[in-house]
MOPAC internal coordinates of N, CA, C and O (Angstrom, degrees):
PM7 1SCF
backbone

  N    0.0000 0     0.00 0     0.00 0    0    0    0
  C    1.4404 1     0.00 0     0.00 0    1    0    0
  C    1.5388 1   109.93 1     0.00 0    2    1    0
  O    1.2310 1   120.71 1   144.34 1    3    2    1
  N    1.3264 1   116.25 1   -35.66 1    3    2    1
  C    1.4738 1   118.71 1   176.71 1    5    3    2
  C    1.5193 1   110.92 1   -57.64 1    6    5    3
  O    1.2310 1   121.20 1   140.90 1    7    6    5
  N    1.3316 1   115.30 1   -39.10 1    7    6    5
  C    1.4570 1   121.14 1   178.87 1    9    7    6
  C    1.5202 1   110.09 1   -59.30 1   10    9    7
  O    1.2310 1   120.61 1   135.61 1   11   10    9
  N    1.3178 1   116.44 1   -44.39 1   11   10    9
  C    1.4698 1   121.49 1  -178.71 1   13   11   10
  C    1.5238 1   111.19 1   -65.87 1   14   13   11
  O    1.2310 1   120.73 1   133.90 1   15   14   13
  N    1.3195 1   116.21 1   -46.10 1   15   14   13
  C    1.4787 1   120.12 1  -178.15 1   17   15   14
  C    1.5249 1   109.70 1   -67.50 1   18   17   15
  O    1.2310 1   120.09 1   136.26 1   19   18   17
  N    1.3349 1   117.43 1   -43.74 1   19   18   17
  C    1.4691 1   120.18 1   179.75 1   21   19   18
  C    1.5313 1   111.55 1   -66.59 1   22   21   19
  O    1.2310 1   120.17 1   153.60 1   23   22   21
  N    1.3108 1   117.27 1   -26.40 1   23   22   21
  C    1.4721 1   121.35 1   177.33 1   25   23   22
  C    1.5234 1   112.35 1   -86.88 1   26   25   23
  O    1.2310 1   120.42 1  -168.03 1   27   26   25
  N    1.3415 1   116.81 1    11.97 1   27   26   25
  C    1.4694 1   122.23 1   178.47 1   29   27   26
  C    1.5176 1   113.29 1    58.50 1   30   29   27
  O    1.2310 1   120.53 1  -146.14 1   31   30   29
  N    1.3228 1   116.60 1    33.86 1   31   30   29
  C    1.4625 1   120.46 1   175.03 1   33   31   30
  C    1.5120 1   108.89 1   -79.66 1   34   33   31
  O    1.2310 1   121.31 1   -35.52 1   35   34   33
  N    1.3020 1   115.09 1   144.48 1   35   34   33
  C    1.4552 1   120.53 1   172.80 1   37   35   34
  C    1.5368 1   108.56 1   -75.15 1   38   37   35
  O    1.2310 1   119.18 1   -15.82 1   39   38   37
  N    1.3109 1   119.17 1   164.18 1   39   38   37
  C    1.4690 1   120.07 1   175.71 1   41   39   38
  C    1.5193 1   112.14 1   -56.79 1   42   41   39
  O    1.2310 1   120.04 1   143.01 1   43   42   41
  N    1.3420 1   117.53 1   -36.99 1   43   42   41
  C    1.4560 1   120.29 1   179.21 1   45   43   42
  C    1.5258 1   110.82 1   -66.22 1   46   45   43
  O    1.2310 1   119.83 1   138.32 1   47   46   45
  N    1.3277 1   117.93 1   -41.68 1   47   46   45
  C    1.4627 1   121.20 1   177.04 1   49   47   46
  C    1.5263 1   110.26 1   -64.20 1   50   49   47
  O    1.2310 1   120.36 1   139.82 1   51   50   49
  N    1.3365 1   116.92 1   -40.18 1   51   50   49
  C    1.4587 1   120.71 1   178.54 1   53   51   50
  C    1.5310 1   110.25 1   -63.75 1   54   53   51
  O    1.2310 1   120.30 1   142.09 1   55   54   53
  N    1.3231 1   117.04 1   -37.91 1   55   54   53
  C    1.4544 1   120.57 1   177.81 1   57   55   54
  C    1.5219 1   110.40 1   -62.39 1   58   57   55
  O    1.2310 1   120.26 1   132.95 1   59   58   57
  N    1.3065 1   117.11 1   -47.05 1   59   58   57
  C    1.4728 1   120.94 1   179.42 1   61   59   58
  C    1.5297 1   110.61 1   -61.01 1   62   61   59
  O    1.2310 1   121.02 1   137.79 1   63   62   61
  N    1.3355 1   115.66 1   -42.21 1   63   62   61
  C    1.4602 1   120.85 1   179.24 1   65   63   62
  C    1.5316 1   110.50 1   -63.37 1   66   65   63
  O    1.2310 1   120.48 1   135.16 1   67   66   65
  N    1.3240 1   116.68 1   -44.84 1   67   66   65
  C    1.4608 1   121.23 1  -179.02 1   69   67   66
  C    1.5324 1   111.31 1   -67.21 1   70   69   67
  O    1.2310 1   120.31 1   143.89 1   71   70   69
  N    1.3237 1   117.00 1   -36.11 1   71   70   69
  C    1.4581 1   119.80 1  -178.84 1   73   71   70
  C    1.5208 1   111.77 1   -70.28 1   74   73   71
  O    1.2310 1   119.72 1   159.02 1   75   74   73
  N    1.3076 1   118.14 1   -20.98 1   75   74   73
  C    1.4702 1   120.16 1   173.94 1   77   75   74
  C    1.5128 1   110.08 1   -66.92 1   78   77   75
  O    1.2310 1   121.17 1   143.73 1   79   78   77
  N    1.3547 1   115.37 1   -36.27 1   79   78   77
  C    1.4506 1   121.03 1  -177.70 1   81   79   78
  C    1.5388 1   112.19 1   -84.74 1   82   81   79
  O    1.2310 1   120.59 1   140.40 1   83   82   81
  N    1.3289 1   116.48 1   -39.60 1   83   82   81
  C    1.4544 1   121.25 1  -176.31 1   85   83   82
  C    1.5143 1   108.35 1  -143.91 1   86   85   83
  O    1.2310 1   120.69 1   -70.91 1   87   86   85
  N    1.3175 1   116.29 1   109.09 1   87   86   85
  C    1.4825 1   120.22 1  -175.02 1   89   87   86
  C    1.5234 1   112.45 1   -72.91 1   90   89   87
  O    1.2310 1   119.24 1   170.80 1   91   90   89
  N    1.3339 1   119.06 1    -9.20 1   91   90   89
  C    1.4552 1   121.82 1  -177.54 1   93   91   90
  C    1.5222 1   114.19 1   -90.14 1   94   93   91
  O    1.2310 1   119.42 1   176.31 1   95   94   93
  N    1.3013 1   118.71 1    -3.69 1   95   94   93
  C    1.4629 1   120.84 1  -176.87 1   97   95   94
  C    1.5298 1   108.85 1   -75.43 1   98   97   95
  O    1.2310 1   120.73 1   -43.49 1   99   98   97
  N    1.3418 1   116.21 1   136.51 1   99   98   97
  C    1.4565 1   120.65 1  -176.42 1  101   99   98
  C    1.5129 1   111.62 1   -91.08 1  102  101   99
  O    1.2310 1   121.53 1   -22.94 1  103  102  101
  N    1.3277 1   114.67 1   157.06 1  103  102  101
  C    1.4541 1   122.02 1  -179.08 1  105  103  102
  C    1.5334 1   110.39 1   -62.37 1  106  105  103
  O    1.2310 1   120.51 1   132.33 1  107  106  105
  N    1.3260 1   116.62 1   -47.67 1  107  106  105
  C    1.4668 1   119.58 1  -176.76 1  109  107  106
  C    1.5204 1   111.82 1   -63.58 1  110  109  107
  O    1.2310 1   120.61 1   144.04 1  111  110  109
  N    1.3435 1   116.44 1   -35.96 1  111  110  109
  C    1.4661 1   120.28 1   179.46 1  113  111  110
  C    1.5324 1   110.23 1   -65.31 1  114  113  111
  O    1.2310 1   120.41 1   132.57 1  115  114  113
  N    1.3210 1   116.82 1   -47.43 1  115  114  113
  C    1.4660 1   120.54 1  -179.67 1  117  115  114
  C    1.5217 1   110.58 1   -63.98 1  118  117  115
  O    1.2310 1   120.17 1   137.74 1  119  118  117
  N    1.3171 1   117.28 1   -42.26 1  119  118  117
  C    1.4635 1   119.26 1   179.66 1  121  119  118
  C    1.5398 1   111.30 1   -63.62 1  122  121  119
  O    1.2310 1   120.61 1   140.84 1  123  122  121
  N    1.3456 1   116.44 1   -39.16 1  123  122  121
  C    1.4614 1   120.50 1   176.88 1  125  123  122
  C    1.5070 1   112.13 1   -64.36 1  126  125  123
  O    1.2310 1   120.75 1   134.50 1  127  126  125
  N    1.3502 1   116.16 1   -45.50 1  127  126  125
  C    1.4619 1   119.78 1   177.59 1  129  127  126
  C    1.5185 1   111.03 1   -59.87 1  130  129  127
  O    1.2310 1   120.81 1   135.64 1  131  130  129
  N    1.3315 1   116.06 1   -44.36 1  131  130  129
  C    1.4603 1   121.19 1  -177.82 1  133  131  130
  C    1.5240 1   110.11 1   -59.29 1  134  133  131
  O    1.2310 1   120.69 1   134.12 1  135  134  133
  N    1.3268 1   116.29 1   -45.88 1  135  134  133
  C    1.4654 1   120.49 1   179.87 1  137  135  134
  C    1.5257 1   111.78 1   -62.53 1  138  137  135
  O    1.2310 1   120.22 1   136.46 1  139  138  137
  N    1.3280 1   117.19 1   -43.54 1  139  138  137
  C    1.4574 1   120.44 1  -179.06 1  141  139  138
  C    1.5302 1   111.69 1   -64.25 1  142  141  139
  O    1.2310 1   120.43 1   136.21 1  143  142  141
  N    1.3213 1   116.78 1   -43.79 1  143  142  141
  C    1.4692 1   120.23 1  -179.01 1  145  143  142
  C    1.5286 1   108.96 1   -68.65 1  146  145  143
  O    1.2310 1   120.17 1   138.57 1  147  146  145
  N    1.3274 1   117.28 1   -41.43 1  147  146  145
  C    1.4686 1   120.82 1   179.65 1  149  147  146
  C    1.5331 1   110.79 1   -61.71 1  150  149  147
  O    1.2310 1   120.48 1   145.31 1  151  150  149
  N    1.3410 1   116.68 1   -34.69 1  151  150  149
  C    1.4587 1   120.98 1  -179.85 1  153  151  150
  C    1.5212 1   113.27 1   -82.85 1  154  153  151
  O    1.2310 1   120.41 1  -178.73 1  155  154  153
  N    1.3308 1   116.82 1     1.27 1  155  154  153
  C    1.4605 1   119.66 1   175.10 1  157  155  154
  C    1.5072 1   115.38 1    98.02 1  158  157  155
  O    1.2310 1   119.20 1  -176.05 1  159  158  157
  N    1.3123 1   119.14 1     3.95 1  159  158  157
  C    1.4554 1   122.08 1   177.53 1  161  159  158
  C    1.5337 1   108.78 1   -89.82 1  162  161  159
  O    1.2310 1   120.96 1   -87.02 1  163  162  161
  N    1.3135 1   115.76 1    92.98 1  163  162  161
  C    1.4628 1   119.56 1  -175.01 1  165  163  162
  C    1.5075 1   113.25 1   -72.55 1  166  165  163
  O    1.2310 1   120.13 1   147.26 1  167  166  165
  N    1.3288 1   117.35 1   -32.74 1  167  166  165
  C    1.4646 1   120.60 1   179.48 1  169  167  166
  C    1.5162 1   107.24 1   -89.46 1  170  169  167
  O    1.2310 1   120.49 1   -83.36 1  171  170  169
  N    1.3358 1   116.66 1    96.64 1  171  170  169
  C    1.4639 1   120.44 1  -172.71 1  173  171  170
  C    1.5228 1   113.29 1   -87.10 1  174  173  171
  O    1.2310 1   119.73 1   174.77 1  175  174  173
  N    1.3238 1   118.13 1    -5.23 1  175  174  173
  C    1.4551 1   120.93 1   179.49 1  177  175  174
  C    1.5122 1   108.55 1   -94.90 1  178  177  175
  O    1.2310 1   120.81 1   -50.45 1  179  178  177
  N    1.3377 1   116.06 1   129.55 1  179  178  177
  C    1.4606 1   121.26 1   177.68 1  181  179  178
  C    1.5272 1   108.24 1   -81.51 1  182  181  179
  O    1.2310 1   120.64 1   -88.07 1  183  182  181
  N    1.3157 1   116.38 1    91.93 1  183  182  181
  C    1.4616 1   121.69 1  -173.81 1  185  183  182
  C    1.5411 1   111.93 1   -69.24 1  186  185  183
  O    1.2310 1   119.77 1   161.25 1  187  186  185
  N    1.3051 1   118.05 1   -18.75 1  187  186  185
  C    1.4588 1   119.81 1   179.98 1  189  187  186
  C    1.5243 1   111.24 1   -70.35 1  190  189  187
  O    1.2310 1   120.17 1   163.57 1  191  190  189
  N    1.3304 1   117.28 1   -16.43 1  191  190  189
  C    1.4682 1   119.97 1  -177.93 1  193  191  190
  C    1.5246 1   113.22 1  -111.22 1  194  193  191
  O    1.2310 1   119.78 1  -173.60 1  195  194  193
  N    1.3018 1   118.03 1     6.40 1  195  194  193
  C    1.4513 1   119.04 1  -178.32 1  197  195  194
  C    1.5168 1   110.64 1   -89.40 1  198  197  195
  O    1.2310 1   120.89 1   -26.41 1  199  198  197
  N    1.3031 1   115.90 1   153.59 1  199  198  197
  C    1.4605 1   120.83 1   175.85 1  201  199  198
  C    1.5161 1   112.81 1    87.28 1  202  201  199
  O    1.2310 1   121.48 1     6.15 1  203  202  201
  N    1.2965 1   114.78 1  -173.85 1  203  202  201
  C    1.4597 1   121.62 1  -179.42 1  205  203  202
  C    1.5186 1   111.17 1   -77.02 1  206  205  203
  O    1.2310 1   120.17 1   -27.83 1  207  206  205
  N    1.3372 1   117.29 1   152.17 1  207  206  205
  C    1.4518 1   119.15 1   177.30 1  209  207  206
  C    1.5283 1   110.57 1   -66.56 1  210  209  207
  O    1.2310 1   121.30 1   -30.29 1  211  210  209
  N    1.3251 1   115.13 1   149.71 1  211  210  209
  C    1.4547 1   121.41 1  -178.47 1  213  211  210
  C    1.5119 1   109.47 1   -80.23 1  214  213  211
  O    1.2310 1   120.98 1   -48.16 1  215  214  213
  N    1.3343 1   115.73 1   131.84 1  215  214  213
  C    1.4612 1   120.86 1   176.15 1  217  215  214
  C    1.5115 1   107.13 1  -125.36 1  218  217  215
  O    1.2310 1   120.89 1   -48.56 1  219  218  217
  N    1.3288 1   115.91 1   131.44 1  219  218  217
  C    1.4617 1   119.29 1  -175.58 1  221  219  218
  C    1.5199 1   111.47 1   -80.79 1  222  221  219
  O    1.2310 1   121.55 1   -17.27 1  223  222  221
  N    1.3061 1   114.63 1   162.73 1  223  222  221
  C    1.4792 1   120.85 1   177.15 1  225  223  222
  C    1.5369 1   109.89 1   -63.94 1  226  225  223
  O    1.2310 1   120.25 1   146.98 1  227  226  225
  N    1.3238 1   117.13 1   -33.02 1  227  226  225
  C    1.4664 1   120.24 1   177.12 1  229  227  226
  C    1.5451 1   111.13 1   -63.59 1  230  229  227
  O    1.2310 1   120.58 1   140.53 1  231  230  229
  N    1.3433 1   116.49 1   -39.47 1  231  230  229
  C    1.4483 1   119.94 1   176.73 1  233  231  230
  C    1.5255 1   110.68 1   -61.99 1  234  233  231
  O    1.2310 1   120.99 1   138.79 1  235  234  233
  N    1.3393 1   115.72 1   -41.21 1  235  234  233
  C    1.4609 1   120.20 1   178.86 1  237  235  234
  C    1.5179 1   111.22 1   -63.80 1  238  237  235
  O    1.2310 1   120.31 1   137.63 1  239  238  237
  N    1.3148 1   117.02 1   -42.37 1  239  238  237
  C    1.4813 1   120.72 1  -179.84 1  241  239  238
  C    1.5239 1   111.26 1   -65.73 1  242  241  239
  O    1.2310 1   120.17 1   136.42 1  243  242  241
  N    1.3400 1   117.27 1   -43.58 1  243  242  241
  C    1.4649 1   119.74 1   179.15 1  245  243  242
  C    1.5264 1   110.44 1   -61.87 1  246  245  243
  O    1.2310 1   120.44 1   140.20 1  247  246  245
  N    1.3086 1   116.75 1   -39.80 1  247  246  245
  C    1.4606 1   121.07 1   179.27 1  249  247  246
  C    1.5208 1   110.17 1   -64.83 1  250  249  247
  O    1.2310 1   120.17 1   132.03 1  251  250  249
  N    1.3264 1   117.27 1   -47.97 1  251  250  249
  C    1.4552 1   120.88 1   179.40 1  253  251  250
  C    1.5319 1   111.50 1   -59.70 1  254  253  251
  O    1.2310 1   120.85 1   136.89 1  255  254  253
  N    1.3382 1   115.99 1   -43.11 1  255  254  253
  C    1.4726 1   119.56 1   179.14 1  257  255  254
  C    1.5316 1   111.56 1   -63.18 1  258  257  255
  O    1.2310 1   120.37 1   137.70 1  259  258  257
  N    1.3121 1   116.90 1   -42.30 1  259  258  257
  C    1.4574 1   120.41 1  -179.42 1  261  259  258
  C    1.5308 1   110.95 1   -64.37 1  262  261  259
  O    1.2310 1   120.39 1   141.75 1  263  262  261
  N    1.3068 1   116.86 1   -38.25 1  263  262  261
  C    1.4831 1   120.68 1   179.65 1  265  263  262
  C    1.5093 1   108.99 1   -70.89 1  266  265  263
  O    1.2310 1   119.11 1   138.04 1  267  266  265
  N    1.3542 1   119.30 1   -41.96 1  267  266  265
  C    1.4649 1   119.79 1  -176.92 1  269  267  266
  C    1.5254 1   112.59 1   -70.19 1  270  269  267
  O    1.2310 1   119.61 1   153.25 1  271  270  269
  N    1.3297 1   118.35 1   -26.75 1  271  270  269
  C    1.4483 1   120.88 1   177.25 1  273  271  270
  C    1.5307 1   111.11 1   -64.83 1  274  273  271
  O    1.2310 1   120.76 1   135.14 1  275  274  273
  N    1.3240 1   116.16 1   -44.86 1  275  274  273
  C    1.4612 1   121.08 1  -178.58 1  277  275  274
  C    1.5277 1   108.59 1  -149.58 1  278  277  275
  O    1.2310 1   120.78 1   -74.80 1  279  278  277
  N    1.3077 1   116.11 1   105.20 1  279  278  277
  C    1.4603 1   120.98 1  -175.98 1  281  279  278
  C    1.5385 1   113.28 1   -73.37 1  282  281  279
  O    1.2310 1   120.30 1   173.74 1  283  282  281
  N    1.3231 1   117.03 1    -6.26 1  283  282  281
  C    1.4557 1   120.74 1   179.81 1  285  283  282
  C    1.5447 1   113.04 1   -92.41 1  286  285  283
  O    1.2310 1   120.55 1  -179.01 1  287  286  285
  N    1.3294 1   116.55 1     0.99 1  287  286  285
  C    1.4693 1   120.76 1  -179.93 1  289  287  286
  C    1.5194 1   110.38 1   -66.48 1  290  289  287
  O    1.2310 1   121.51 1   -32.37 1  291  290  289
  N    1.3286 1   114.72 1   147.63 1  291  290  289
  C    1.4648 1   119.67 1   177.01 1  293  291  290
  C    1.5223 1   109.85 1   -84.05 1  294  293  291
  O    1.2310 1   121.03 1   -13.52 1  295  294  293
  N    1.3061 1   115.64 1   166.48 1  295  294  293
  C    1.4667 1   121.49 1   178.26 1  297  295  294
  C    1.5246 1   109.53 1   -60.81 1  298  297  295
  O    1.2310 1   120.87 1   139.62 1  299  298  297
  N    1.3250 1   115.94 1   -40.38 1  299  298  297
  C    1.4662 1   119.50 1  -178.73 1  301  299  298
  C    1.5308 1   111.24 1   -65.41 1  302  301  299
  O    1.2310 1   119.61 1   140.09 1  303  302  301
  N    1.3215 1   118.36 1   -39.91 1  303  302  301
  C    1.4617 1   121.21 1   177.52 1  305  303  302
  C    1.5271 1   111.22 1   -62.60 1  306  305  303
  O    1.2310 1   121.01 1   134.66 1  307  306  305
  N    1.3284 1   115.66 1   -45.34 1  307  306  305
  C    1.4793 1   119.64 1   178.77 1  309  307  306
  C    1.5204 1   110.04 1   -63.66 1  310  309  307
  O    1.2310 1   120.01 1   140.08 1  311  310  309
  N    1.3141 1   117.59 1   -39.92 1  311  310  309
  C    1.4521 1   121.32 1   177.27 1  313  311  310
  C    1.5213 1   111.94 1   -60.99 1  314  313  311
  O    1.2310 1   121.20 1   135.67 1  315  314  313
  N    1.3326 1   115.31 1   -44.33 1  315  314  313
  C    1.4695 1   118.94 1   178.04 1  317  315  314
  C    1.5268 1   112.80 1   -64.13 1  318  317  315
  O    1.2310 1   120.70 1   141.54 1  319  318  317
  N    1.3344 1   116.26 1   -38.46 1  319  318  317
  C    1.4737 1   120.63 1  -178.03 1  321  319  318
  C    1.5219 1   111.70 1   -70.40 1  322  321  319
  O    1.2310 1   120.32 1   140.14 1  323  322  321
  N    1.3217 1   116.99 1   -39.86 1  323  322  321
  C    1.4682 1   121.11 1  -173.90 1  325  323  322
  C    1.5104 1   113.08 1   -91.35 1  326  325  323
  O    1.2310 1   120.38 1   161.23 1  327  326  325
  N    1.3321 1   116.88 1   -18.77 1  327  326  325
  C    1.4642 1   119.81 1  -177.89 1  329  327  326
  C    1.5119 1   113.47 1    81.18 1  330  329  327
  O    1.2310 1   120.33 1  -168.52 1  331  330  329
  N    1.3078 1   116.98 1    11.48 1  331  330  329
  C    1.4623 1   121.18 1   179.30 1  333  331  330
  C    1.5269 1   107.72 1   -92.00 1  334  333  331
  O    1.2310 1   120.60 1   -51.19 1  335  334  333
  N    1.3175 1   116.46 1   128.81 1  335  334  333
  C    1.4586 1   120.88 1  -179.77 1  337  335  334
  C    1.5278 1   109.25 1   -75.53 1  338  337  335
  O    1.2310 1   120.97 1   -49.77 1  339  338  337
  N    1.3152 1   115.74 1   130.23 1  339  338  337
  C    1.4655 1   121.18 1  -178.20 1  341  339  338
  C    1.5117 1   107.17 1  -127.81 1  342  341  339
  O    1.2310 1   121.13 1   -53.58 1  343  342  341
  N    1.3324 1   115.44 1   126.42 1  343  342  341
  C    1.4558 1   120.59 1   174.03 1  345  343  342
  C    1.4991 1   108.18 1   -97.85 1  346  345  343
  O    1.2310 1   120.89 1   -57.26 1  347  346  345
  N    1.3220 1   115.91 1   122.74 1  347  346  345
  C    1.4483 1   120.68 1  -178.99 1  349  347  346
  C    1.5105 1   107.85 1  -107.44 1  350  349  347
  O    1.2310 1   120.37 1   -52.20 1  351  350  349
  N    1.3019 1   116.90 1   127.80 1  351  350  349
  C    1.4438 1   122.62 1   179.96 1  353  351  350
  C    1.5182 1   108.22 1  -107.65 1  354  353  351
  O    1.2310 1   120.77 1   -58.77 1  355  354  353
  N    1.2962 1   116.13 1   121.23 1  355  354  353
  C    1.4470 1   121.30 1   179.04 1  357  355  354
  C    1.5236 1   108.76 1  -100.62 1  358  357  355
  O    1.2310 1   120.94 1   -47.65 1  359  358  357
  N    1.3137 1   115.81 1   132.35 1  359  358  357
  C    1.4571 1   120.94 1   177.91 1  361  359  358
  C    1.4998 1   109.04 1  -109.16 1  362  361  359
  O    1.2310 1   121.23 1   -39.77 1  363  362  361
  N    1.3239 1   115.25 1   140.23 1  363  362  361
  C    1.4700 1   119.11 1  -179.89 1  365  363  362
  C    1.5199 1   110.83 1  -103.83 1  366  365  363
  O    1.2310 1   120.10 1   180.00 1  367  366  365

């Protein structure tokens, strides 16, 4: 993207250039990258949001304790007891 911005390409030109290399890149993503690089934000990846969510050792201990007290508890019950948010995906 730096190449495109330094070459005075418009966001539309940058989109066409990027789509030659990778046909899966979206218009909104390229336009956002172009704006960030043009405004001087060279690191366009928000590293604070990458990777798995952080879980503390205390959360792990509370979960283990809740499971060892009663192994028949549901995920929702353990989530309510420990305060850890759990997303359950049901497949049909």
